[in-house]
All heavy atoms as an XYZ file, in Angstrom:
1008
protein
N      93.248     90.996    100.300
C      93.857     90.585    101.553
C      93.285     89.254    102.036
O      92.121     88.974    101.832
C      93.513     91.706    102.502
C      93.052     92.841    101.671
C      92.605     92.273    100.376
N      94.127     88.510    102.685
C      93.722     87.197    103.184
C      93.312     87.281    104.646
O      93.774     88.133    105.383
C      94.876     86.208    103.044
C      95.326     85.995    101.616
C      96.534     85.089    101.575
C      97.091     85.013    100.178
N      98.364     84.327    100.126
N      92.466     86.368    105.054
C      92.119     86.251    106.460
C      90.949     87.122    106.855
O      90.399     87.875    106.058
N      90.588     87.012    108.114
C      89.425     87.737    108.607
C      89.807     89.005    109.359
O      89.032     89.519    110.137
C      88.576     86.821    109.495
C      89.333     86.329    110.715
O      90.492     86.663    110.916
N      88.671     85.538    111.537
N      91.001     89.532    109.122
C      91.423     90.749    109.812
C      91.006     92.004    109.067
O      91.114     93.102    109.578
C      92.946     90.767    110.074
C      93.739     90.794    108.772
C      93.357     89.606    110.952
C      95.229     90.985    108.955
N      90.525     91.839    107.839
C      90.158     92.980    107.010
C      88.644     93.165    106.992
O      87.897     92.265    107.357
C      90.699     92.784    105.586
C      92.196     92.798    105.532
C      92.925     91.617    105.512
C      92.893     93.991    105.527
C      94.307     91.629    105.483
C      94.278     94.014    105.502
C      94.983     92.828    105.480
N      88.175     94.333    106.523
C      86.729     94.576    106.468
C      86.030     93.543    105.582
O      86.621     93.011    104.645
C      86.614     95.966    105.837
C      87.951     96.592    105.982
C      88.945     95.478    106.020
N      84.763     93.315    105.875
C      83.984     92.390    105.055
C      83.562     93.024    103.738
O      83.382     92.335    102.746
C      82.752     91.907    105.826
C      83.111     90.960    106.947
C      81.889     90.340    107.603
O      80.806     90.336    106.980
O      82.035     89.859    108.722
N      83.414     94.336    103.722
C      82.977     95.031    102.510
C      84.018     94.869    101.405
O      85.181     95.238    101.574
C      82.737     96.505    102.813
C      82.139     97.276    101.655
C      81.887     98.728    102.012
O      81.482     99.003    103.159
O      82.118     99.564    101.135
N      83.600     94.332    100.274
C      84.527     93.991     99.196
C      85.285     95.201     98.668
O      86.472     95.111     98.373
C      83.793     93.288     98.051
C      84.739     92.700     97.016
C      85.705     91.663     97.601
O      85.289     90.773     98.333
N      86.983     91.777     97.295
N      84.632     96.351     98.561
C      85.325     97.534     98.036
C      86.474     97.950     98.956
O      87.532     98.377     98.482
C      84.354     98.696     97.826
O      83.807     99.122     99.064
N      86.285     97.802    100.274
C      87.359     98.132    101.223
C      88.474     97.097    101.151
O      89.657     97.438    101.243
C      86.809     98.229    102.645
C      85.864     99.400    102.911
C      85.296     99.318    104.320
C      86.562    100.732    102.688
N      88.120     95.826    100.962
C      89.130     94.775    100.806
C      89.951     95.025     99.542
O      91.172     94.879     99.547
C      88.470     93.402    100.767
C      87.841     92.983    102.080
C      87.156     91.630    101.974
N      88.108     90.535    101.976
C      88.656     90.007    103.062
N      88.355     90.481    104.244
N      89.494     89.008    102.971
N      89.264     95.402     98.458
C      89.954     95.678     97.197
C      90.907     96.865     97.352
O      92.035     96.841     96.862
C      88.950     95.956     96.077
C      88.136     94.733     95.690
O      88.525     93.595     96.053
O      87.099     94.913     95.016
N      90.445     97.893     98.057
C      91.282     99.076     98.290
C      92.514     98.703     99.131
O      93.638     99.124     98.827
C      90.471    100.170     98.986
C      91.242    101.420     99.251
N      91.577    102.312     98.262
C      91.769    101.906    100.397
C      92.270    103.300     98.788
N      92.398    103.086    100.094
N      92.294     97.910    100.169
C      93.412     97.474    101.018
C      94.409     96.662    100.197
O      95.624     96.843    100.328
C      92.899     96.655    102.199
N      93.921     95.782     99.342
C      94.811     94.972     98.511
C      95.609     95.841     97.558
O      96.802     95.613     97.352
C      94.029     93.911     97.732
C      94.918     92.942     96.993
C      95.809     92.142     97.937
O      95.302     91.486     98.842
N      97.117     92.183     97.761
N      94.976     96.843     96.978
C      95.682     97.752     96.068
C      96.794     98.495     96.804
O      97.889     98.681     96.257
C      94.689     98.737     95.444
N      96.528     98.905     98.028
C      97.564     99.588     98.809
C      98.707     98.642     99.166
O      99.871     99.032     99.145
C      96.958    100.203    100.064
C      96.109    101.418     99.769
C      95.711    102.168    101.020
O      95.716    101.583    102.126
O      95.380    103.363    100.881
N      98.372     97.416     99.496
C      99.407     96.417     99.794
C     100.278     96.199     98.558
O     101.504     96.194     98.635
C      98.761     95.089    100.258
C      98.174     95.260    101.654
C      99.766     93.941    100.224
C      97.268     94.116    102.091
N      99.634     96.023     97.403
C     100.355     95.784     96.156
C     101.259     96.955     95.775
O     102.328     96.761     95.203
C      99.372     95.499     95.017
C      98.620     94.192     95.197
O      99.061     93.341     96.004
O      97.571     94.031     94.534
N     100.832     98.176     96.098
C     101.585     99.367     95.709
C     102.710     99.718     96.672
O     103.589    100.506     96.333
C     100.631    100.559     95.594
N     102.715     99.137     97.849
C     103.698     99.489     98.876
C     104.915     98.576     98.780
O     104.827     97.391     99.085
C     103.062     99.364    100.255
C     103.956     99.864    101.376
O     105.166    100.084    101.142
O     103.443    100.030    102.498
N     106.073     99.119     98.377
C     107.256     98.278     98.243
C     107.782     97.747     99.585
O     108.568     96.800     99.610
C     108.284     99.211     97.591
C     107.835    100.581     97.959
C     106.330    100.517     98.050
N     107.334     98.322    100.686
C     107.778     97.870    102.001
C     106.852     96.822    102.607
O     107.148     96.269    103.659
C     107.892     99.066    102.960
C     108.885    100.144    102.533
C     108.863    101.301    103.521
C     110.288     99.578    102.401
N     105.750     96.547    101.959
C     104.780     95.567    102.454
C     105.232     94.168    102.055
O     105.318     93.841    100.882
C     103.401     95.852    101.875
C     102.324     94.899    102.314
C     101.764     95.209    103.690
O     101.622     96.387    104.033
O     101.463     94.258    104.422
N     105.530     93.345    103.053
C     105.946     91.963    102.784
C     104.708     91.115    102.550
O     103.789     91.081    103.376
C     106.757     91.401    103.954
C     107.183     89.976    103.720
C     108.224     89.688    102.844
C     106.523     88.923    104.334
C     108.605     88.368    102.596
C     106.901     87.608    104.105
C     107.943     87.340    103.236
O     108.312     86.045    102.987
N     104.653     90.426    101.429
C     103.479     89.625    101.094
C     103.818     88.153    100.884
O     102.982     87.383    100.434
C     102.793     90.166     99.822
O     103.745     90.165     98.753
C     102.248     91.572    100.033
N     105.025     87.772    101.227
C     105.427     86.378    101.058
C     104.918     85.504    102.194
O     104.160     85.930    103.064
N     105.351     84.269    102.168
C     104.972     83.330    103.220
C     105.646     83.713    104.535
O     106.684     84.370    104.558
C     105.415     81.904    102.839
C     104.626     81.357    101.665
O     103.473     81.787    101.465
O     105.171     80.505    100.940
N     105.043     83.292    105.624
C     105.623     83.542    106.937
C     106.953     82.800    107.045
O     107.045     81.617    106.724
C     104.668     83.054    108.041
O     103.408     83.714    107.876
C     105.229     83.332    109.416
N     107.971     83.514    107.477
C     109.293     82.925    107.638
C     109.313     82.030    108.881
O     108.616     82.275    109.860
C     110.364     84.011    107.766
C     110.436     84.941    106.567
C     110.907     84.203    105.339
C     111.064     85.134    104.168
N     111.229     84.459    102.917
N     110.149     81.021    108.836
C     110.238     80.055    109.937
C     110.582     80.758    111.250
O     109.970     80.490    112.291
C     111.280     78.982    109.613
C     111.459     77.996    110.731
C     110.515     77.003    110.947
C     112.547     78.069    111.588
C     110.653     76.094    111.994
C     112.691     77.177    112.632
C     111.753     76.187    112.825
O     111.884     75.301    113.853
N     111.555     81.673    111.208
C     111.974     82.363    112.430
C     110.829     83.195    113.009
O     110.644     83.261    114.222
C     113.184     83.251    112.154
N     110.055     83.830    112.144
C     108.915     84.620    112.605
C     107.878     83.709    113.255
O     107.355     84.009    114.333
C     108.280     85.383    111.433
O     109.273     86.219    110.834
C     107.100     86.226    111.884
N     107.583     82.602    112.607
C     106.602     81.660    113.145
C     107.064     81.092    114.480
O     106.278     80.964    115.422
C     106.355     80.541    112.138
N     108.340     80.780    114.578
C     108.885     80.223    115.818
C     108.826     81.252    116.950
O     108.439     80.932    118.068
C     110.342     79.753    115.601
O     110.344     78.760    114.570
C     110.939     79.184    116.863
N     109.185     82.489    116.643
C     109.133     83.555    117.650
C     107.703     83.766    118.117
O     107.436     83.891    119.321
C     109.711     84.861    117.075
O     111.064     84.628    116.690
C     109.644     85.989    118.083
N     106.768     83.812    117.181
C     105.358     83.967    117.524
C     104.908     82.815    118.417
O     104.262     83.017    119.440
C     104.514     84.019    116.246
C     103.038     84.076    116.505
C     102.422     85.271    116.825
C     102.268     82.932    116.426
C     101.053     85.326    117.072
C     100.901     82.971    116.670
C     100.297     84.171    116.992
N     105.260     81.622    118.025
C     104.866     80.433    118.774
C     105.416     80.488    120.200
O     104.710     80.245    121.160
C     105.327     79.167    118.050
C     104.784     77.886    118.633
C     105.698     77.248    119.666
O     106.892     77.478    119.682
N     105.122     76.451    120.525
N     106.679     80.853    120.336
C     107.300     80.886    121.662
C     106.737     82.020    122.524
O     106.523     81.849    123.714
C     108.807     81.030    121.534
C     109.482     79.799    120.987
C     110.954     80.025    120.702
O     111.449     81.137    120.681
N     111.668     78.932    120.463
N     106.505     83.173    121.903
C     106.087     84.344    122.671
C     104.611     84.330    123.043
O     104.237     84.759    124.131
C     106.405     85.615    121.891
N     103.767     83.844    122.156
C     102.338     83.991    122.381
C     101.567     82.692    122.576
O     100.518     82.689    123.203
C     101.720     84.776    121.221
C     102.258     86.193    121.055
C     101.651     86.858    119.838
C     102.011     87.026    122.298
N     102.060     81.604    122.037
C     101.304     80.364    122.141
C     101.708     79.517    123.345
O     100.955     78.643    123.760
C     101.418     79.551    120.850
C     100.861     80.259    119.601
C     100.980     79.354    118.382
C      99.423     80.695    119.799
N     102.874     79.789    123.908
C     103.278     79.115    125.139
C     102.639     79.900    126.292
O     102.905     81.085    126.469
C     104.814     79.073    125.273
C     105.219     78.525    126.617
C     105.424     78.268    124.135
N     101.772     79.245    127.037
C     100.957     79.938    128.033
C     101.785     80.734    129.047
O     101.456     81.877    129.355
C     100.060     78.949    128.760
C      99.106     79.634    129.717
C      98.134     78.685    130.379
O      98.234     77.458    130.177
O      97.268     79.179    131.122
N     102.862     80.168    129.541
C     103.659     80.885    130.547
C     104.273     82.160    129.961
O     104.334     83.194    130.630
C     104.751     79.978    131.115
O     105.631     79.541    130.088
N     104.696     82.104    128.713
C     105.259     83.299    128.066
C     104.185     84.354    127.826
O     104.412     85.549    128.006
C     105.927     82.920    126.748
C     107.145     82.061    126.941
O     107.667     81.938    128.053
N     107.609     81.438    125.884
N     103.010     83.910    127.411
C     101.901     84.831    127.171
C     101.497     85.519    128.475
O     101.284     86.728    128.514
C     100.730     84.064    126.560
C      99.582     84.943    126.120
C      98.502     84.175    125.365
N      97.912     83.112    126.155
C      98.073     81.808    125.920
N      98.792     81.394    124.906
N      97.492     80.901    126.689
N     101.431     84.761    129.557
C     101.080     85.345    130.854
C     102.125     86.354    131.306
O     101.789     87.399    131.871
C     100.899     84.246    131.891
C      99.613     83.482    131.721
C      99.454     82.418    132.799
C      98.114     81.718    132.661
N      97.911     80.704    133.700
N     103.391     86.046    131.074
C     104.468     86.971    131.434
C     104.373     88.258    130.626
O     104.580     89.355    131.156
C     105.832     86.305    131.238
C     107.012     87.214    131.507
C     107.061     87.764    132.929
O     106.508     87.142    133.850
O     107.671     88.843    133.119
N     104.062     88.144    129.345
C     103.903     89.332    128.497
C     102.758     90.197    129.010
O     102.920     91.413    129.170
C     103.657     88.916    127.039
C     103.351     90.047    126.066
C     104.537     90.995    125.960
C     102.990     89.479    124.699
N     101.623     89.597    129.300
C     100.474     90.351    129.816
C     100.815     90.989    131.152
O     100.499     92.157    131.392
C      99.223     89.449    129.921
C      98.105     90.156    130.677
C      98.750     89.021    128.540
N     101.477     90.249    132.028
C     101.860     90.806    133.339
C     102.753     92.020    133.177
O     102.556     93.047    133.824
C     102.576     89.746    134.192
C     102.870     90.227    135.628
C     103.908     89.369    136.325
N     105.179     89.324    135.633
C     106.072     90.336    135.579
N     105.820     91.475    136.166
N     107.216     90.204    134.941
N     103.734     91.942    132.281
C     104.654     93.071    132.094
C     103.935     94.281    131.501
O     104.245     95.422    131.856
C     105.850     92.665    131.230
O     105.446     92.336    129.924
N     102.951     94.046    130.642
C     102.156     95.155    130.099
C     101.295     95.760    131.199
O     101.208     96.988    131.333
C     101.288     94.678    128.918
C     102.179     94.312    127.725
C     100.265     95.745    128.523
C     101.451     93.607    126.600
N     100.699     94.923    132.015
C      99.834     95.423    133.085
C     100.606     96.248    134.103
O     100.043     97.144    134.719
C      99.119     94.263    133.775
C      98.045     93.642    132.916
C      97.384     92.449    133.556
O      98.020     91.677    134.269
N      96.104     92.282    133.292
N     101.883     95.988    134.267
C     102.686     96.699    135.258
C     103.310     97.978    134.710
O     103.995     98.688    135.448
C     103.778     95.777    135.794
C     103.214     94.644    136.638
C     104.286     93.686    137.132
O     105.468     93.850    136.765
O     103.930     92.761    137.884
N     103.067     98.298    133.451
C     103.633     99.521    132.878
C     103.210    100.744    133.683
O     102.046    100.874    134.072
C     103.163     99.714    131.438
C     103.809     98.861    130.368
C     103.101     99.075    129.030
C     105.285     99.177    130.235
N     104.157    101.618    133.923
C     103.873    102.874    134.608
C     104.011    104.012    133.605
O     104.641    105.028    133.874
C     104.825    103.061    135.792
C     104.449    104.256    136.637
O     103.256    104.628    136.647
O     105.342    104.838    137.269
N     103.459    103.805    132.441
C     103.512    104.766    131.340
C     102.105    104.906    130.771
O     101.255    104.042    130.963
C     104.448    104.269    130.224
C     105.860    104.002    130.664
C     106.581    105.285    130.925
C     108.019    104.998    131.332
N     108.614    106.044    132.083
N     101.840    105.980    130.038
C     100.539    106.108    129.377
C     100.333    104.962    128.386
O     101.263    104.554    127.688
C     100.639    107.438    128.640
C     101.725    108.189    129.345
C     102.688    107.150    129.824
N      99.112    104.451    128.338
C      98.785    103.331    127.455
C      97.550    103.692    126.641
O      96.537    104.139    127.201
C      98.515    102.044    128.263
C      98.093    100.905    127.349
C      99.733    101.650    129.084
N      97.638    103.492    125.338
C      96.505    103.682    124.437
C      96.198    102.356    123.772
O      97.053    101.758    123.123
C      96.835    104.727    123.366
C      95.787    104.915    122.266
C      94.464    105.419    122.851
C      96.309    105.861    121.195
N      94.967    101.878    123.963
C      94.480    100.685    123.285
C      93.426    101.138    122.282
O      92.567    101.958    122.611
C      93.849     99.711    124.276
C      94.724     99.234    125.431
C      93.890     98.435    126.425
C      95.873     98.410    124.911
N      93.506    100.616    121.072
C      92.535    100.943    120.029
C      92.024     99.629    119.467
O      92.812     98.750    119.114
C      93.183    101.798    118.917
C      93.704    103.118    119.493
C      92.189    102.053    117.801
C      94.419    104.004    118.486
N      90.686     99.508    119.374
C      90.125     98.223    118.970
C      88.829     98.413    118.193
O      87.954     99.186    118.597
C      89.835     97.393    120.226
C      89.911     95.934    119.999
N      90.769     95.115    120.687
C      89.254     95.128    119.139
C      90.626     93.868    120.272
N      89.701     93.855    119.325
N      88.709     97.710    117.081
C      87.462     97.686    116.328
C      86.503     96.694    116.956
O      86.889     95.570    117.280
N      85.243     97.096    117.118
C      84.287     96.215    117.786
C      83.848     95.043    116.907
O      83.297     94.073    117.414
C      83.037     96.991    118.245
O      82.387     97.552    117.092
C      83.401     98.088    119.235
N      84.107     95.114    115.592
C      83.764     94.007    114.695
C      84.990     93.147    114.384
O      84.985     92.370    113.437
C      83.152     94.541    113.403
N      86.031     93.288    115.179
C      87.258     92.511    115.005
C      86.947     91.027    115.198
O      86.465     90.626    116.248
C      88.290     92.986    116.037
C      89.661     92.399    115.849
O      89.781     91.304    115.254
O      90.627     93.023    116.308
N      87.211     90.221    114.174
C      86.957     88.781    114.254
C      88.206     88.003    114.642
O      88.156     86.789    114.809
C      86.432     88.273    112.908
C      85.069     88.817    112.569
C      84.581     88.261    111.254
C      83.203     88.785    110.936
N      82.695     88.276    109.658
N      89.327     88.705    114.783
C      90.578     88.052    115.140
C      90.805     88.094    116.648
O      91.180     87.096    117.246
C      91.751     88.732    114.414
O      91.491     88.715    113.010
C      93.055     88.025    114.676
N      90.601     89.262    117.237
C      90.752     89.447    118.681
C      89.485     90.135    119.185
O      89.182     91.251    118.770
C      91.993     90.314    119.015
C      92.116     90.513    120.521
C      93.253     89.724    118.427
N      88.766     89.485    120.052
C      87.523     90.043    120.568
C      87.816     91.322    121.353
O      88.787     91.389    122.121
C      86.837     89.016    121.475
C      85.437     89.421    121.844
O      85.290     90.314    122.712
O      84.490     88.863    121.257
N      86.972     92.325    121.170
C      87.157     93.608    121.840
C      87.158     93.452    123.360
O      87.770     94.242    124.079
C      86.101     94.635    121.372
C      84.702     94.255    121.859
C      86.468     96.048    121.816
N      86.519     92.413    123.868
C      86.531     92.188    125.315
C      87.938     91.927    125.849
O      88.201     92.177    127.024
C      85.582     91.044    125.692
C      84.137     91.471    125.577
O      83.762     92.540    126.056
N      83.326     90.663    124.925
N      88.833     91.458    125.005
C      90.223     91.272    125.429
C      90.860     92.611    125.773
O      91.572     92.737    126.774
C      91.024     90.564    124.339
S      90.504     88.864    124.049
N      90.612     93.623    124.952
C      91.147     94.958    125.251
C      90.480     95.554    126.475
O      91.133     96.224    127.285
C      90.968     95.884    124.046
O      91.871     95.552    123.028
N      89.184     95.318    126.626
C      88.473     95.822    127.808
C      89.041     95.197    129.081
O      89.264     95.885    130.082
C      86.986     95.525    127.687
C      86.308     96.299    126.564
C      84.894     95.823    126.328
N      84.286     96.525    125.213
C      83.273     96.049    124.502
N      82.740     94.864    124.804
N      82.775     96.740    123.497
N      89.295     93.891    129.023
C      89.862     93.198    130.186
C      91.291     93.669    130.459
O      91.668     93.897    131.616
C      89.848     91.691    129.938
C      90.324     90.880    131.112
C      90.263     89.382    130.865
O      89.444     88.941    130.042
O      91.053     88.662    131.500
N      92.073     93.831    129.402
C      93.441     94.328    129.576
C      93.425     95.711    130.208
O      94.196     95.998    131.125
C      94.178     94.361    128.232
C      95.616     94.865    128.260
C      96.496     93.992    129.158
C      96.183     94.908    126.845
N      92.527     96.580    129.744
C      92.419     97.929    130.302
C      92.145     97.878    131.802
O      92.776     98.597    132.579
C      91.311     98.709    129.582
C      91.169    100.164    130.015
C      92.271    101.011    129.408
C      89.804    100.711    129.623
N      91.214     97.017    132.203
C      90.886     96.895    133.635
C      92.094     96.451    134.457
O      92.243     96.843    135.607
C      89.737     95.912    133.836
C      88.370     96.463    133.490
C      87.233     95.560    133.963
N      87.227     94.263    133.319
C      86.666     93.996    132.135
N      86.066     94.957    131.472
N      86.695     92.784    131.629
N      92.959     95.647    133.872
C      94.104     95.126    134.605
C      95.335     96.021    134.583
O      96.300     95.762    135.305
N      95.312     97.070    133.772
C      96.480     97.957    133.687
C      96.643     98.779    134.960
O      95.676     99.328    135.480
C      96.343     98.912    132.497
C      96.465     98.302    131.117
C      96.127     99.333    130.044
C      97.855     97.740    130.889
N      97.877     98.868    135.432
C      98.162     99.654    136.624
C      98.421    101.118    136.295
O      98.400    101.960    137.183
C      99.360     99.058    137.368
C      99.072     97.685    137.922
C     100.265     97.052    138.596
O     101.261     97.705    138.890
N     100.179     95.759    138.847
N      98.659    101.418    135.046
C      98.921    102.791    134.635
C      97.762    103.699    135.026
O      96.596    103.337    134.863
C      99.120    102.859    133.114
O      99.221    104.209    132.686
N      98.093    104.871    135.532
C      97.059    105.846    135.895
C      96.494    106.517    134.648
O      95.406    107.077    134.669
C      97.637    106.894    136.840
N      97.241    106.484    133.570
C      96.844    107.135    132.316
C      96.634    106.057    131.258
O      97.573    105.657    130.573
C      97.930    108.124    131.888
C      97.536    108.953    130.685
O      96.469    108.697    130.092
O      98.307    109.851    130.323
N      95.405    105.569    131.174
C      95.103    104.484    130.242
C      93.801    104.798    129.518
O      92.856    105.314    130.109
C      95.018    103.149    130.970
C      94.031    103.138    132.128
C      94.143    101.870    132.937
C      93.198    101.914    134.136
N      93.333    100.748    134.975
N      93.789    104.493    128.236
C      92.639    104.810    127.395
C      92.363    103.660    126.447
O      93.290    103.098    125.861
C      92.930    106.087    126.557
O      93.251    107.156    127.427
C      91.734    106.463    125.698
N      91.100    103.333    126.284
C      90.656    102.390    125.257
C      89.719    103.132    124.331
O      88.691    103.656    124.768
C      89.941    101.182    125.870
C      89.221    100.258    124.881
C      90.183     99.660    123.859
C      88.468     99.157    125.619
N      90.091    103.196    123.062
C      89.217    103.770    122.045
C      88.630    102.624    121.234
O      89.368    101.831    120.651
C      90.013    104.705    121.122
C      90.701    105.900    121.783
C      91.479    106.696    120.752
C      89.684    106.778    122.494
N      87.324    102.547    121.221
C      86.639    101.507    120.460
C      86.070    102.118    119.182
O      85.425    103.159    119.226
C      85.522    100.871    121.290
C      86.047    100.103    122.475
C      84.958     99.384    123.251
O      83.850     99.180    122.700
O      85.224     99.026    124.415
N      86.315    101.441    118.080
C      85.809    101.867    116.776
C      84.628    100.964    116.429
O      84.813     99.810    116.043
C      86.907    101.762    115.723
C      87.956    102.839    115.809
C      88.767    102.961    116.929
C      88.137    103.736    114.772
C      89.729    103.945    117.019
C      89.101    104.730    114.845
C      89.885    104.827    115.965
O      90.845    105.813    116.046
N      83.437    101.503    116.591
C      82.203    100.739    116.423
C      82.077    100.159    115.004
O      82.189    100.876    114.006
C      80.990    101.622    116.724
C      79.678    100.884    116.757
C      79.591     99.869    117.889
O      80.117    100.143    118.983
O      79.013     98.800    117.648
N      81.898     98.828    114.948
C      81.666     98.151    113.677
C      82.888     98.013    112.789
O      82.759     97.648    111.619
N      84.068     98.277    113.320
C      85.281     98.236    112.498
C      86.094     96.967    112.797
O      85.983     96.361    113.848
C      86.138     99.483    112.739
C      85.397    100.792    112.454
C      84.838    100.843    111.052
C      84.047    102.116    110.804
N      83.444    102.156    109.496
N      86.942     96.612    111.830
C      87.663     95.340    111.865
C      89.009     95.438    112.596
O      89.320     96.433    113.241
C      87.870     94.838    110.436
S      89.084     95.801    109.500
N      89.815     94.417    112.456
C      91.122     94.302    113.116
C      92.135     95.302    112.552
O      92.896     95.905    113.303
C      91.634     92.868    112.947
C      92.878     92.559    113.701
N      92.887     92.329    115.056
C      94.162     92.442    113.288
C      94.121     92.078    115.454
N      94.914     92.143    114.407
N      92.164     95.464    111.245
C      93.131     96.365    110.598
C      92.414     97.676    110.283
O      91.818     97.831    109.222
C      93.720     95.734    109.318
C      94.737     96.665    108.678
C      94.366     94.390    109.633
N      92.475     98.617    111.205
C      91.725     99.860    111.054
C      92.170    100.682    109.856
O      91.374    101.412    109.267
C      91.820    100.676    112.343
C      91.117    100.031    113.537
C      91.491    100.732    114.829
C      89.621    100.006    113.342
N      93.421    100.552    109.457
C      93.895    101.292    108.286
C      93.371    100.712    106.976
O      93.570    101.301    105.921
C      95.426    101.360    108.271
C      96.031    102.290    109.319
C      97.545    102.207    109.307
C      95.577    103.732    109.109
N      92.670     99.587    107.035
C      92.058     99.034    105.829
C      90.577     99.412    105.752
O      89.884     99.016    104.824
C      92.208     97.510    105.798
O      91.416     96.911    106.804
N      90.115    100.190    106.701
C      88.722    100.620    106.725
C      88.526    101.844    105.818
O      89.445    102.260    105.124
C      88.318    100.951    108.169
C      88.159     99.734    109.062
C      86.874     98.952    108.785
O      86.063     99.372    107.927
O      86.670     97.917    109.451
N      87.346    102.441    105.873
C      87.025    103.609    105.069
C      87.919    104.793    105.447
O      88.546    104.809    106.517
C      85.545    103.972    105.244
C      85.214    104.249    106.697
O      84.953    103.273    107.436
O      85.242    105.419    107.101
N      87.970    105.784    104.571
C      88.879    106.931    104.753
C      88.614    107.670    106.062
O      89.551    108.082    106.752
C      88.772    107.887    103.566
C      89.788    109.004    103.596
C      91.243    108.524    103.525
O      91.507    107.439    102.971
O      92.124    109.258    104.027
N      87.361    107.832    106.425
C      87.026    108.532    107.668
C      87.612    107.794    108.886
O      88.184    108.412    109.782
C      85.516    108.657    107.811
C      85.083    109.402    109.054
C      83.567    109.510    109.173
O      82.877    109.461    108.138
O      83.081    109.633    110.312
N      87.496    106.480    108.883
C      88.038    105.681    109.988
C      89.550    105.763    109.997
O      90.165    105.903    111.063
C      87.580    104.215    109.867
O      86.162    104.169    109.919
C      88.165    103.355    110.978
N      90.168    105.669    108.840
C      91.635    105.745    108.763
C      92.143    107.074    109.291
O      93.104    107.126    110.061
C      92.092    105.504    107.327
C      91.847    104.084    106.915
C      91.776    103.811    105.443
N      92.466    104.675    104.532
C      93.123    104.249    103.476
N      93.206    102.964    103.225
N      93.680    105.099    102.655
N      91.485    108.163    108.910
C      91.906    109.486    109.370
C      91.677    109.636    110.871
O      92.505    110.212    111.572
C      91.168    110.583    108.591
C      91.604    110.687    107.149
C      93.099    110.894    106.999
O      93.718    111.717    107.680
N      93.715    110.123    106.095
N      90.571    109.107    111.358
C      90.301    109.152    112.800
C      91.376    108.391    113.564
O      91.883    108.860    114.589
C      88.921    108.563    113.093
C      88.613    108.494    114.571
C      87.264    107.874    114.847
N      87.182    107.493    116.258
C      86.429    106.527    116.724
N      85.641    105.846    115.927
N      86.439    106.232    118.003
N      91.709    107.200    113.071
C      92.745    106.379    113.708
C      94.070    107.138    113.769
O      94.703    107.230    114.828
C      92.902    105.070    112.939
C      94.088    104.241    113.367
C      94.030    103.467    114.510
C      95.268    104.255    112.634
C      95.117    102.712    114.924
C      96.353    103.503    113.034
C      96.282    102.740    114.178
O      97.365    102.009    114.580
N      94.502    107.684    112.640
C      95.777    108.416    112.601
C      95.740    109.634    113.520
O      96.724    109.920    114.217
C      96.102    108.821    111.160
C      96.390    107.663    110.212
C      96.486    108.160    108.770
C      97.650    106.921    110.615
N      94.615    110.337    113.547
C      94.475    111.494    114.429
C      94.529    111.072    115.890
O      95.182    111.722    116.714
C      93.159    112.218    114.131
C      92.945    113.451    114.981
C      91.628    114.126    114.635
C      91.437    115.307    115.556
N      90.165    115.330    116.202
N      93.843    109.980    116.229
C      93.844    109.509    117.616
C      95.249    109.132    118.081
O      95.674    109.483    119.183
C      92.907    108.304    117.779
C      91.438    108.689    117.736
O      91.109    109.878    117.916
O      90.610    107.776    117.506
N      95.991    108.432    117.234
C      97.357    108.037    117.589
C      98.251    109.269    117.704
O      99.014    109.413    118.670
C      97.927    107.027    116.565
C      99.404    106.782    116.819
C      97.151    105.714    116.621
N      98.158    110.176    116.735
C      98.982    111.392    116.762
C      98.660    112.246    117.987
O      99.566    112.768    118.647
C      98.772    112.197    115.476
N      97.398    112.371    118.322
C      96.995    113.158    119.497
C      97.550    112.554    120.779
O      98.044    113.273    121.656
C      95.472    113.246    119.590
O      94.949    113.955    118.505
N      97.464    111.238    120.889
C      98.002    110.556    122.067
C      99.507    110.794    122.177
O     100.011    111.125    123.251
C      97.697    109.053    121.990
C      98.214    108.278    123.162
C      97.488    108.198    124.334
C      99.433    107.617    123.097
C      97.973    107.477    125.432
C      99.919    106.908    124.170
C      99.177    106.842    125.347
N     100.212    110.648    121.060
C     101.672    110.842    121.080
C     102.026    112.284    121.408
O     102.950    112.536    122.187
C     102.260    110.438    119.729
S     102.171    108.667    119.403
N     101.310    113.228    120.839
C     101.561    114.652    121.108
C     101.316    114.976    122.575
O     102.120    115.653    123.227
C     100.671    115.538    120.212
O     100.983    115.266    118.844
C     100.899    117.009    120.495
N     100.216    114.466    123.094
C      99.861    114.712    124.503
C     100.918    114.176    125.451
O     101.172    114.758    126.509
C      98.503    114.067    124.811
C      98.062    114.208    126.243
C      96.733    113.500    126.484
C      96.360    113.552    127.953
N      95.121    112.807    128.211
N     101.557    113.066    125.074
C     102.483    112.407    125.996
C     103.955    112.606    125.622
O     104.826    111.958    126.193
C     102.151    110.912    126.081
C     100.802    110.695    126.680
N      99.668    110.578    125.916
C     100.398    110.599    127.962
C      98.626    110.419    126.707
N      99.037    110.420    127.959
N     104.219    113.520    124.691
C     105.616    113.822    124.326
C     106.132    114.938    125.198
O     105.392    115.882    125.511
C     105.703    114.242    122.861
O     105.335    113.176    122.026
N     107.404    114.856    125.580
C     107.971    115.927    126.425
C     108.091    117.244    125.676
O     108.086    117.369    124.539
C     109.353    115.406    126.795
C     109.559    114.140    126.053
C     108.316    113.814    125.326
């Protein structure tokens, strides 16, 4: 895997790459122009980014944030700050100590914990 979103441990990187290679639904080509343009407009234009954050903060729905504390792409303090600004009465931040940006590329125990945490949240909040 490319970039700093994956674990530093080489065996975990190799495992993540093998899973990417084996998954026919995993897109591994270059970023498409339309995707790059949408990303640029939505997140890199300050007014659009502020509007996105404002709309998330005003959600009146349960919110689950999950973040690895060793994430080199997005600092965990961003999730902590977002949590503080959320108006939702039902908000949770789960921090995965020492884990990277892509939690599903971590060790099996972390991957299972992540899937369990997401499934539990969805089950708890399903009608």
